[in-house]
PDB file as gemmi writes it, atoms N, CA and C in Angstrom:
CRYST1    1.000    1.000    1.000  90.00  90.00  90.00 P 1                      
ATOM      1  N   MET A   1     138.928 126.325 151.717  1.00  0.00           N  
ATOM      2  CA  MET A   1     139.719 126.369 150.520  1.00  0.00           C  
ATOM      3  C   MET A   1     140.195 124.957 150.215  1.00  0.00           C  
ATOM      4  N   ASN A   2     140.470 124.755 148.859  1.00  0.00           N  
ATOM      5  CA  ASN A   2     140.667 123.864 148.296  1.00  0.00           C  
ATOM      6  C   ASN A   2     142.359 123.978 147.628  1.00  0.00           C  
ATOM      7  N   GLY A   3     143.545 123.232 147.854  1.00  0.00           N  
ATOM      8  CA  GLY A   3     144.351 123.549 146.999  1.00  0.00           C  
ATOM      9  C   GLY A   3     144.973 124.580 147.648  1.00  0.00           C  
ATOM     10  N   PRO A   4     146.538 124.833 146.926  1.00  0.00           N  
ATOM     11  CA  PRO A   4     147.807 125.499 148.081  1.00  0.00           C  
ATOM     12  C   PRO A   4     146.973 126.897 147.696  1.00  0.00           C  
ATOM     13  N   ILE A   5     148.202 127.566 148.544  1.00  0.00           N  
ATOM     14  CA  ILE A   5     147.552 129.297 148.712  1.00  0.00           C  
ATOM     15  C   ILE A   5     149.001 129.834 147.960  1.00  0.00           C  
ATOM     16  N   ILE A   6     149.118 130.181 146.915  1.00  0.00           N  
ATOM     17  CA  ILE A   6     149.784 130.846 146.091  1.00  0.00           C  
ATOM     18  C   ILE A   6     149.968 132.463 146.688  1.00  0.00           C  
ATOM     19  N   PRO A   7     151.133 132.470 146.715  1.00  0.00           N  
ATOM     20  CA  PRO A   7     151.652 134.496 147.825  1.00  0.00           C  
ATOM     21  C   PRO A   7     151.394 135.165 146.836  1.00  0.00           C  
ATOM     22  N   ARG A   8     151.335 136.360 146.944  1.00  0.00           N  
ATOM     23  CA  ARG A   8     150.960 137.275 146.071  1.00  0.00           C  
ATOM     24  C   ARG A   8     152.170 137.938 145.111  1.00  0.00           C  
ATOM     25  N   ASP A   9     153.645 137.578 145.903  1.00  0.00           N  
ATOM     26  CA  ASP A   9     154.219 138.145 145.053  1.00  0.00           C  
ATOM     27  C   ASP A   9     154.783 136.862 143.943  1.00  0.00           C  
ATOM     28  N   GLU A  10     154.703 135.938 144.122  1.00  0.00           N  
ATOM     29  CA  GLU A  10     154.987 134.459 143.166  1.00  0.00           C  
ATOM     30  C   GLU A  10     153.484 134.799 141.907  1.00  0.00           C  
ATOM     31  N   ALA A  11     152.303 135.314 142.384  1.00  0.00           N  
ATOM     32  CA  ALA A  11     151.511 135.448 141.442  1.00  0.00           C  
ATOM     33  C   ALA A  11     152.024 136.173 140.724  1.00  0.00           C  
ATOM     34  N   ALA A  12     152.535 137.610 141.119  1.00  0.00           N  
ATOM     35  CA  ALA A  12     152.573 138.398 140.564  1.00  0.00           C  
ATOM     36  C   ALA A  12     153.825 138.596 139.322  1.00  0.00           C  
ATOM     37  N   ARG A  13     154.718 137.981 139.649  1.00  0.00           N  
ATOM     38  CA  ARG A  13     155.661 137.086 139.161  1.00  0.00           C  
ATOM     39  C   ARG A  13     155.457 136.454 138.005  1.00  0.00           C  
ATOM     40  N   GLU A  14     154.483 135.268 138.084  1.00  0.00           N  
ATOM     41  CA  GLU A  14     153.971 134.249 137.228  1.00  0.00           C  
ATOM     42  C   GLU A  14     153.590 135.194 135.982  1.00  0.00           C  
ATOM     43  N   LEU A  15     152.477 136.000 136.677  1.00  0.00           N  
ATOM     44  CA  LEU A  15     151.715 136.940 135.445  1.00  0.00           C  
ATOM     45  C   LEU A  15     152.582 138.526 134.895  1.00  0.00           C  
ATOM     46  N   SER A  16     153.724 138.413 135.457  1.00  0.00           N  
ATOM     47  CA  SER A  16     154.459 139.616 135.068  1.00  0.00           C  
ATOM     48  C   SER A  16     153.965 141.014 135.081  1.00  0.00           C  
ATOM     49  N   VAL A  17     153.010 140.762 136.600  1.00  0.00           N  
ATOM     50  CA  VAL A  17     152.650 142.288 136.798  1.00  0.00           C  
ATOM     51  C   VAL A  17     153.530 142.685 138.132  1.00  0.00           C  
ATOM     52  N   GLU A  18     153.153 143.450 138.502  1.00  0.00           N  
ATOM     53  CA  GLU A  18     153.542 144.307 140.003  1.00  0.00           C  
ATOM     54  C   GLU A  18     152.744 143.947 140.939  1.00  0.00           C  
ATOM     55  N   PRO A  19     153.166 143.346 141.987  1.00  0.00           N  
ATOM     56  CA  PRO A  19     152.567 143.131 143.553  1.00  0.00           C  
ATOM     57  C   PRO A  19     151.323 144.461 143.862  1.00  0.00           C  
ATOM     58  N   ARG A  20     151.626 145.606 143.172  1.00  0.00           N  
ATOM     59  CA  ARG A  20     150.884 146.494 143.690  1.00  0.00           C  
ATOM     60  C   ARG A  20     149.655 146.344 142.572  1.00  0.00           C  
ATOM     61  N   VAL A  21     149.721 146.203 141.704  1.00  0.00           N  
ATOM     62  CA  VAL A  21     148.444 145.861 140.436  1.00  0.00           C  
ATOM     63  C   VAL A  21     147.696 144.582 141.159  1.00  0.00           C  
ATOM     64  N   LEU A  22     148.419 143.453 141.861  1.00  0.00           N  
ATOM     65  CA  LEU A  22     147.258 142.590 142.462  1.00  0.00           C  
ATOM     66  C   LEU A  22     146.664 143.394 143.463  1.00  0.00           C  
ATOM     67  N   LEU A  23     147.127 144.119 144.146  1.00  0.00           N  
ATOM     68  CA  LEU A  23     146.479 145.044 145.295  1.00  0.00           C  
ATOM     69  C   LEU A  23     145.439 145.366 145.217  1.00  0.00           C  
ATOM     70  N   LYS A  24     145.388 146.299 143.672  1.00  0.00           N  
ATOM     71  CA  LYS A  24     144.390 147.052 143.381  1.00  0.00           C  
ATOM     72  C   LYS A  24     142.867 146.397 142.444  1.00  0.00           C  
ATOM     73  N   TYR A  25     143.805 145.386 142.383  1.00  0.00           N  
ATOM     74  CA  TYR A  25     142.468 144.034 141.665  1.00  0.00           C  
ATOM     75  C   TYR A  25     141.516 144.141 143.368  1.00  0.00           C  
ATOM     76  N   GLU A  26     142.385 143.586 144.235  1.00  0.00           N  
ATOM     77  CA  GLU A  26     141.654 142.947 145.270  1.00  0.00           C  
ATOM     78  C   GLU A  26     141.354 144.429 145.826  1.00  0.00           C  
ATOM     79  N   ARG A  27     141.945 145.543 146.616  1.00  0.00           N  
ATOM     80  CA  ARG A  27     140.756 146.471 146.579  1.00  0.00           C  
ATOM     81  C   ARG A  27     139.835 146.932 145.782  1.00  0.00           C  
ATOM     82  N   ARG A  28     139.718 146.627 144.558  1.00  0.00           N  
ATOM     83  CA  ARG A  28     138.411 146.923 143.849  1.00  0.00           C  
ATOM     84  C   ARG A  28     137.311 145.262 143.907  1.00  0.00           C  
ATOM     85  N   GLY A  29     137.714 144.370 144.887  1.00  0.00           N  
ATOM     86  CA  GLY A  29     136.786 143.203 144.330  1.00  0.00           C  
ATOM     87  C   GLY A  29     137.252 142.631 143.744  1.00  0.00           C  
ATOM     88  N   LEU A  30     137.684 142.102 142.807  1.00  0.00           N  
ATOM     89  CA  LEU A  30     137.742 141.666 141.857  1.00  0.00           C  
ATOM     90  C   LEU A  30     138.543 140.308 142.315  1.00  0.00           C  
ATOM     91  N   VAL A  31     138.822 140.368 142.816  1.00  0.00           N  
ATOM     92  CA  VAL A  31     139.996 139.001 143.269  1.00  0.00           C  
ATOM     93  C   VAL A  31     139.632 138.667 145.286  1.00  0.00           C  
ATOM     94  N   ARG A  32     139.902 137.795 146.114  1.00  0.00           N  
ATOM     95  CA  ARG A  32     139.802 137.228 146.988  1.00  0.00           C  
ATOM     96  C   ARG A  32     141.149 137.191 147.427  1.00  0.00           C  
ATOM     97  N   VAL A  33     142.132 137.379 148.592  1.00  0.00           N  
ATOM     98  CA  VAL A  33     142.692 136.872 149.048  1.00  0.00           C  
ATOM     99  C   VAL A  33     142.769 136.244 150.274  1.00  0.00           C  
ATOM    100  N   VAL A  34     143.494 134.988 150.383  1.00  0.00           N  
ATOM    101  CA  VAL A  34     143.050 134.657 151.174  1.00  0.00           C  
ATOM    102  C   VAL A  34     145.022 134.241 152.430  1.00  0.00           C  
ATOM    103  N   SER A  35     144.778 134.094 153.623  1.00  0.00           N  
ATOM    104  CA  SER A  35     145.903 134.026 154.587  1.00  0.00           C  
ATOM    105  C   SER A  35     146.248 132.335 154.929  1.00  0.00           C  
ATOM    106  N   GLU A  36     147.307 132.630 155.053  1.00  0.00           N  
ATOM    107  CA  GLU A  36     147.935 130.831 155.423  1.00  0.00           C  
ATOM    108  C   GLU A  36     148.901 131.597 156.720  1.00  0.00           C  
ATOM    109  N   GLY A  37     149.164 131.411 157.568  1.00  0.00           N  
ATOM    110  CA  GLY A  37     149.914 132.051 158.189  1.00  0.00           C  
ATOM    111  C   GLY A  37     150.274 133.727 158.345  1.00  0.00           C  
ATOM    112  N   ALA A  38     151.185 133.873 157.920  1.00  0.00           N  
ATOM    113  CA  ALA A  38     151.837 135.057 157.575  1.00  0.00           C  
ATOM    114  C   ALA A  38     151.959 135.254 156.086  1.00  0.00           C  
ATOM    115  N   VAL A  39     151.237 134.625 155.449  1.00  0.00           N  
ATOM    116  CA  VAL A  39     151.253 134.912 153.683  1.00  0.00           C  
ATOM    117  C   VAL A  39     150.024 134.947 152.986  1.00  0.00           C  
ATOM    118  N   GLU A  40     149.854 136.041 152.726  1.00  0.00           N  
ATOM    119  CA  GLU A  40     148.985 136.338 151.556  1.00  0.00           C  
ATOM    120  C   GLU A  40     148.751 135.953 150.189  1.00  0.00           C  
ATOM    121  N   GLY A  41     148.420 135.332 149.802  1.00  0.00           N  
ATOM    122  CA  GLY A  41     147.776 135.315 148.420  1.00  0.00           C  
ATOM    123  C   GLY A  41     146.881 134.592 147.803  1.00  0.00           C  
ATOM    124  N   TYR A  42     146.627 133.768 146.556  1.00  0.00           N  
ATOM    125  CA  TYR A  42     145.128 133.133 145.940  1.00  0.00           C  
ATOM    126  C   TYR A  42     145.466 131.998 146.172  1.00  0.00           C  
ATOM    127  N   GLY A  43     143.986 131.211 146.285  1.00  0.00           N  
ATOM    128  CA  GLY A  43     143.715 130.040 145.582  1.00  0.00           C  
ATOM    129  C   GLY A  43     143.864 129.590 144.241  1.00  0.00           C  
ATOM    130  N   PRO A  44     143.747 128.382 143.717  1.00  0.00           N  
ATOM    131  CA  PRO A  44     143.841 128.011 142.377  1.00  0.00           C  
ATOM    132  C   PRO A  44     142.527 128.909 141.811  1.00  0.00           C  
ATOM    133  N   GLU A  45     141.724 128.807 142.205  1.00  0.00           N  
ATOM    134  CA  GLU A  45     140.432 129.704 141.366  1.00  0.00           C  
ATOM    135  C   GLU A  45     140.573 131.251 141.077  1.00  0.00           C  
ATOM    136  N   GLU A  46     141.265 132.097 142.381  1.00  0.00           N  
ATOM    137  CA  GLU A  46     141.432 133.191 142.294  1.00  0.00           C  
ATOM    138  C   GLU A  46     142.515 133.369 141.071  1.00  0.00           C  
ATOM    139  N   VAL A  47     143.639 132.335 141.186  1.00  0.00           N  
ATOM    140  CA  VAL A  47     145.018 132.532 140.739  1.00  0.00           C  
ATOM    141  C   VAL A  47     144.687 132.386 138.552  1.00  0.00           C  
ATOM    142  N   ARG A  48     143.556 131.592 138.595  1.00  0.00           N  
ATOM    143  CA  ARG A  48     142.817 131.620 137.081  1.00  0.00           C  
ATOM    144  C   ARG A  48     141.894 132.901 136.758  1.00  0.00           C  
ATOM    145  N   ARG A  49     141.387 133.490 137.628  1.00  0.00           N  
ATOM    146  CA  ARG A  49     140.728 135.126 137.354  1.00  0.00           C  
ATOM    147  C   ARG A  49     141.787 136.066 137.477  1.00  0.00           C  
ATOM    148  N   LEU A  50     142.761 135.358 138.105  1.00  0.00           N  
ATOM    149  CA  LEU A  50     143.543 136.974 137.855  1.00  0.00           C  
ATOM    150  C   LEU A  50     144.536 136.767 136.481  1.00  0.00           C  
ATOM    151  N   TRP A  51     144.791 135.105 136.080  1.00  0.00           N  
ATOM    152  CA  TRP A  51     144.993 135.409 134.867  1.00  0.00           C  
ATOM    153  C   TRP A  51     143.970 136.142 133.536  1.00  0.00           C  
ATOM    154  N   THR A  52     142.838 136.205 133.674  1.00  0.00           N  
ATOM    155  CA  THR A  52     141.768 136.436 132.889  1.00  0.00           C  
ATOM    156  C   THR A  52     141.853 137.782 133.046  1.00  0.00           C  
ATOM    157  N   ILE A  53     141.818 138.224 134.223  1.00  0.00           N  
ATOM    158  CA  ILE A  53     142.058 139.988 134.376  1.00  0.00           C  
ATOM    159  C   ILE A  53     142.853 140.415 133.339  1.00  0.00           C  
ATOM    160  N   VAL A  54     144.356 139.784 133.692  1.00  0.00           N  
ATOM    161  CA  VAL A  54     145.450 140.292 133.045  1.00  0.00           C  
ATOM    162  C   VAL A  54     145.327 140.253 131.775  1.00  0.00           C  
ATOM    163  N   THR A  55     144.946 139.092 131.023  1.00  0.00           N  
ATOM    164  CA  THR A  55     144.429 138.627 129.926  1.00  0.00           C  
ATOM    165  C   THR A  55     143.672 139.825 129.327  1.00  0.00           C  
ATOM    166  N   TYR A  56     142.763 139.932 129.798  1.00  0.00           N  
ATOM    167  CA  TYR A  56     141.622 141.259 129.493  1.00  0.00           C  
ATOM    168  C   TYR A  56     142.444 142.411 129.158  1.00  0.00           C  
ATOM    169  N   GLN A  57     143.024 142.521 130.365  1.00  0.00           N  
ATOM    170  CA  GLN A  57     143.610 144.056 129.962  1.00  0.00           C  
ATOM    171  C   GLN A  57     145.076 144.278 128.957  1.00  0.00           C  
ATOM    172  N   ARG A  58     145.807 143.208 129.368  1.00  0.00           N  
ATOM    173  CA  ARG A  58     147.107 143.342 128.405  1.00  0.00           C  
ATOM    174  C   ARG A  58     146.792 142.929 126.993  1.00  0.00           C  
ATOM    175  N   ASP A  59     145.782 141.765 126.689  1.00  0.00           N  
ATOM    176  CA  ASP A  59     145.933 141.130 125.266  1.00  0.00           C  
ATOM    177  C   ASP A  59     145.298 142.026 124.266  1.00  0.00           C  
ATOM    178  N   LEU A  60     143.563 142.024 125.234  1.00  0.00           N  
ATOM    179  CA  LEU A  60     142.544 142.543 124.628  1.00  0.00           C  
ATOM    180  C   LEU A  60     142.132 143.797 124.733  1.00  0.00           C  
ATOM    181  N   GLY A  61     142.560 144.797 125.324  1.00  0.00           N  
ATOM    182  CA  GLY A  61     143.083 146.215 125.685  1.00  0.00           C  
ATOM    183  C   GLY A  61     141.755 146.779 126.614  1.00  0.00           C  
ATOM    184  N   ILE A  62     141.199 146.125 127.465  1.00  0.00           N  
ATOM    185  CA  ILE A  62     140.190 146.213 128.182  1.00  0.00           C  
ATOM    186  C   ILE A  62     140.685 146.905 129.480  1.00  0.00           C  
ATOM    187  N   ASN A  63     139.852 147.964 129.707  1.00  0.00           N  
ATOM    188  CA  ASN A  63     140.441 148.940 130.305  1.00  0.00           C  
ATOM    189  C   ASN A  63     139.333 148.087 132.227  1.00  0.00           C  
ATOM    190  N   LEU A  64     140.338 148.494 133.264  1.00  0.00           N  
ATOM    191  CA  LEU A  64     139.813 147.726 134.535  1.00  0.00           C  
ATOM    192  C   LEU A  64     138.288 147.690 134.437  1.00  0.00           C  
ATOM    193  N   ALA A  65     137.553 148.929 134.198  1.00  0.00           N  
ATOM    194  CA  ALA A  65     136.165 148.979 134.355  1.00  0.00           C  
ATOM    195  C   ALA A  65     135.178 148.217 133.676  1.00  0.00           C  
ATOM    196  N   GLY A  66     136.087 147.868 132.603  1.00  0.00           N  
ATOM    197  CA  GLY A  66     135.847 147.427 131.184  1.00  0.00           C  
ATOM    198  C   GLY A  66     135.673 145.532 131.998  1.00  0.00           C  
ATOM    199  N   VAL A  67     136.865 145.506 132.277  1.00  0.00           N  
ATOM    200  CA  VAL A  67     136.983 143.770 133.019  1.00  0.00           C  
ATOM    201  C   VAL A  67     135.906 143.619 133.863  1.00  0.00           C  
ATOM    202  N   GLU A  68     135.962 144.246 134.854  1.00  0.00           N  
ATOM    203  CA  GLU A  68     135.203 144.522 136.119  1.00  0.00           C  
ATOM    204  C   GLU A  68     133.747 144.388 135.567  1.00  0.00           C  
ATOM    205  N   VAL A  69     132.793 144.522 134.585  1.00  0.00           N  
ATOM    206  CA  VAL A  69     131.663 144.606 133.890  1.00  0.00           C  
ATOM    207  C   VAL A  69     131.567 143.164 133.437  1.00  0.00           C  
ATOM    208  N   VAL A  70     132.615 142.601 132.359  1.00  0.00           N  
ATOM    209  CA  VAL A  70     132.877 141.462 131.630  1.00  0.00           C  
ATOM    210  C   VAL A  70     132.532 140.413 133.189  1.00  0.00           C  
ATOM    211  N   LEU A  71     133.668 140.872 134.130  1.00  0.00           N  
ATOM    212  CA  LEU A  71     133.682 139.487 135.098  1.00  0.00           C  
ATOM    213  C   LEU A  71     132.189 139.380 136.206  1.00  0.00           C  
ATOM    214  N   LYS A  72     131.926 140.501 136.067  1.00  0.00           N  
ATOM    215  CA  LYS A  72     130.451 140.636 136.532  1.00  0.00           C  
ATOM    216  C   LYS A  72     129.031 140.051 136.120  1.00  0.00           C  
ATOM    217  N   LEU A  73     129.505 139.558 134.525  1.00  0.00           N  
ATOM    218  CA  LEU A  73     128.592 139.246 133.436  1.00  0.00           C  
ATOM    219  C   LEU A  73     128.948 138.095 133.375  1.00  0.00           C  
ATOM    220  N   ARG A  74     130.207 137.312 133.461  1.00  0.00           N  
ATOM    221  CA  ARG A  74     130.338 136.351 133.716  1.00  0.00           C  
ATOM    222  C   ARG A  74     129.843 135.241 134.907  1.00  0.00           C  
ATOM    223  N   ASP A  75     130.098 136.161 135.881  1.00  0.00           N  
ATOM    224  CA  ASP A  75     129.986 135.593 137.173  1.00  0.00           C  
ATOM    225  C   ASP A  75     128.047 135.448 137.146  1.00  0.00           C  
ATOM    226  N   HIS A  76     127.452 136.525 136.391  1.00  0.00           N  
ATOM    227  CA  HIS A  76     125.978 136.311 136.521  1.00  0.00           C  
ATOM    228  C   HIS A  76     125.526 135.016 135.465  1.00  0.00           C  
ATOM    229  N   MET A  77     126.204 134.769 134.393  1.00  0.00           N  
ATOM    230  CA  MET A  77     125.986 133.457 133.326  1.00  0.00           C  
ATOM    231  C   MET A  77     126.425 132.173 134.037  1.00  0.00           C  
ATOM    232  N   ALA A  78     127.286 132.184 135.316  1.00  0.00           N  
ATOM    233  CA  ALA A  78     127.563 130.811 135.690  1.00  0.00           C  
ATOM    234  C   ALA A  78     126.546 130.554 136.541  1.00  0.00           C  
ATOM    235  N   GLU A  79     126.014 131.409 137.134  1.00  0.00           N  
ATOM    236  CA  GLU A  79     124.990 131.584 138.506  1.00  0.00           C  
ATOM    237  C   GLU A  79     124.125 131.169 137.746  1.00  0.00           C  
ATOM    238  N   VAL A  80     123.442 131.619 136.509  1.00  0.00           N  
ATOM    239  CA  VAL A  80     122.390 131.148 135.819  1.00  0.00           C  
ATOM    240  C   VAL A  80     122.607 129.869 134.810  1.00  0.00           C  
ATOM    241  N   HIS A  81     123.520 129.320 134.902  1.00  0.00           N  
ATOM    242  CA  HIS A  81     124.000 128.186 133.952  1.00  0.00           C  
ATOM    243  C   HIS A  81     123.614 127.257 135.430  1.00  0.00           C  
ATOM    244  N   ARG A  82     124.014 127.642 136.431  1.00  0.00           N  
ATOM    245  CA  ARG A  82     124.157 126.600 137.696  1.00  0.00           C  
ATOM    246  C   ARG A  82     122.407 126.387 138.033  1.00  0.00           C  
ATOM    247  N   ARG A  83     121.681 127.303 138.092  1.00  0.00           N  
ATOM    248  CA  ARG A  83     120.544 127.475 138.492  1.00  0.00           C  
ATOM    249  C   ARG A  83     119.253 126.569 137.161  1.00  0.00           C  
ATOM    250  N   VAL A  84     119.628 126.911 136.040  1.00  0.00           N  
ATOM    251  CA  VAL A  84     119.268 126.236 135.289  1.00  0.00           C  
ATOM    252  C   VAL A  84     119.523 124.852 134.842  1.00  0.00           C  
ATOM    253  N   GLY A  85     120.580 124.416 135.299  1.00  0.00           N  
ATOM    254  CA  GLY A  85     120.818 122.697 135.441  1.00  0.00           C  
ATOM    255  C   GLY A  85     119.830 122.322 136.680  1.00  0.00           C  
ATOM    256  N   ALA A  86     119.948 123.179 137.997  1.00  0.00           N  
ATOM    257  CA  ALA A  86     119.075 122.567 139.256  1.00  0.00           C  
ATOM    258  C   ALA A  86     117.833 122.621 138.568  1.00  0.00           C  
ATOM    259  N   LEU A  87     117.188 123.337 137.761  1.00  0.00           N  
ATOM    260  CA  LEU A  87     115.781 123.310 137.278  1.00  0.00           C  
ATOM    261  C   LEU A  87     115.100 122.209 136.448  1.00  0.00           C  
ATOM    262  N   ALA A  88     116.658 121.873 135.428  1.00  0.00           N  
ATOM    263  CA  ALA A  88     116.212 120.718 134.977  1.00  0.00           C  
ATOM    264  C   ALA A  88     116.406 119.708 135.447  1.00  0.00           C  
ATOM    265  N   GLU A  89     116.916 119.550 136.389  1.00  0.00           N  
ATOM    266  CA  GLU A  89     117.359 118.009 137.117  1.00  0.00           C  
ATOM    267  C   GLU A  89     116.091 118.401 138.514  1.00  0.00           C  
ATOM    268  N   ARG A  90     115.552 118.778 138.815  1.00  0.00           N  
ATOM    269  CA  ARG A  90     114.152 118.851 139.402  1.00  0.00           C  
ATOM    270  C   ARG A  90     113.162 118.440 138.332  1.00  0.00           C  
ATOM    271  N   LEU A  91     112.821 119.219 137.524  1.00  0.00           N  
ATOM    272  CA  LEU A  91     112.326 118.803 136.071  1.00  0.00           C  
ATOM    273  C   LEU A  91     112.472 116.943 135.833  1.00  0.00           C  
ATOM    274  N   ARG A  92     113.597 116.741 135.704  1.00  0.00           N  
ATOM    275  CA  ARG A  92     113.853 115.833 135.297  1.00  0.00           C  
ATOM    276  C   ARG A  92     113.101 114.539 136.150  1.00  0.00           C  
ATOM    277  N   ASP A  93     113.610 114.699 138.054  1.00  0.00           N  
ATOM    278  CA  ASP A  93     112.895 114.308 138.791  1.00  0.00           C  
ATOM    279  C   ASP A  93     111.133 114.198 138.703  1.00  0.00           C  
ATOM    280  N   ALA A  94     110.655 115.084 138.368  1.00  0.00           N  
ATOM    281  CA  ALA A  94     108.926 115.187 138.176  1.00  0.00           C  
ATOM    282  C   ALA A  94     108.796 114.551 137.402  1.00  0.00           C  
ATOM    283  N   LEU A  95     109.044 114.337 136.253  1.00  0.00           N  
ATOM    284  CA  LEU A  95     108.876 114.063 135.056  1.00  0.00           C  
ATOM    285  C   LEU A  95     108.755 112.401 135.415  1.00  0.00           C  
ATOM    286  N   ASP A  96     109.486 111.987 136.023  1.00  0.00           N  
ATOM    287  CA  ASP A  96     110.404 110.303 136.678  1.00  0.00           C  
ATOM    288  C   ASP A  96     109.172 109.804 137.784  1.00  0.00           C  
ATOM    289  N   ASP A  97     109.073 110.984 138.241  1.00  0.00           N  
ATOM    290  CA  ASP A  97     107.989 110.852 139.746  1.00  0.00           C  
ATOM    291  C   ASP A  97     106.411 109.980 138.620  1.00  0.00           C  
ATOM    292  N   ALA A  98     106.370 111.050 137.981  1.00  0.00           N  
ATOM    293  CA  ALA A  98     104.464 111.388 137.051  1.00  0.00           C  
ATOM    294  C   ALA A  98     104.943 109.864 136.486  1.00  0.00           C  
ATOM    295  N   GLU A  99     106.138 109.356 135.836  1.00  0.00           N  
ATOM    296  CA  GLU A  99     105.828 108.554 134.982  1.00  0.00           C  
ATOM    297  C   GLU A  99     105.725 106.828 135.745  1.00  0.00           C  
ATOM    298  N   ALA A 100     106.418 107.139 137.064  1.00  0.00           N  
ATOM    299  CA  ALA A 100     106.570 106.277 137.905  1.00  0.00           C  
ATOM    300  C   ALA A 100     104.875 105.748 138.969  1.00  0.00           C  
ATOM    301  N   ASP A 101     104.308 106.971 138.654  1.00  0.00           N  
ATOM    302  CA  ASP A 101     102.836 107.292 139.100  1.00  0.00           C  
ATOM    303  C   ASP A 101     102.037 106.308 138.497  1.00  0.00           C  
ATOM    304  N   ARG A 102     102.351 107.018 137.365  1.00  0.00           N  
ATOM    305  CA  ARG A 102     101.250 106.726 136.217  1.00  0.00           C  
ATOM    306  C   ARG A 102     101.256 104.953 135.804  1.00  0.00           C  
ATOM    307  N   ASP A 103     102.708 104.452 136.149  1.00  0.00           N  
ATOM    308  CA  ASP A 103     102.681 103.042 135.826  1.00  0.00           C  
ATOM    309  C   ASP A 103     102.606 102.218 137.138  1.00  0.00           C  
ATOM    310  N   HIS A 104     102.094 102.621 137.854  1.00  0.00           N  
ATOM    311  CA  HIS A 104     101.606 102.107 138.973  1.00  0.00           C  
ATOM    312  C   HIS A 104     100.268 102.308 139.123  1.00  0.00           C  
ATOM    313  N   ALA A 105      98.959 103.276 138.509  1.00  0.00           N  
ATOM    314  CA  ALA A 105      97.942 103.356 138.349  1.00  0.00           C  
ATOM    315  C   ALA A 105      97.521 102.184 137.320  1.00  0.00           C  
TER     316      ALA A 105                                                      
END                                                                             
């Protein structure tokens, strides 16, 4: 894990929610908790994800099931984006190799 762990109680306070709300998100698999000694909390990426969940619910009025769907879609799109980027890189490499072969022929 990169970065400091933010304890659950502190994250809840900063997000203006009860710690039990964060526990509910954990049980649903929306965020991953990490432990550092006796402290359970979240890394920076998970805190951003928590902020997103709370924002969707509080500001946009999306229920938790809807938030879950949106997050899964976002995660899927991020994976597709990563794969397309990797494929584009491989294609560039193949084109560069083909051009180099043509120049040497």
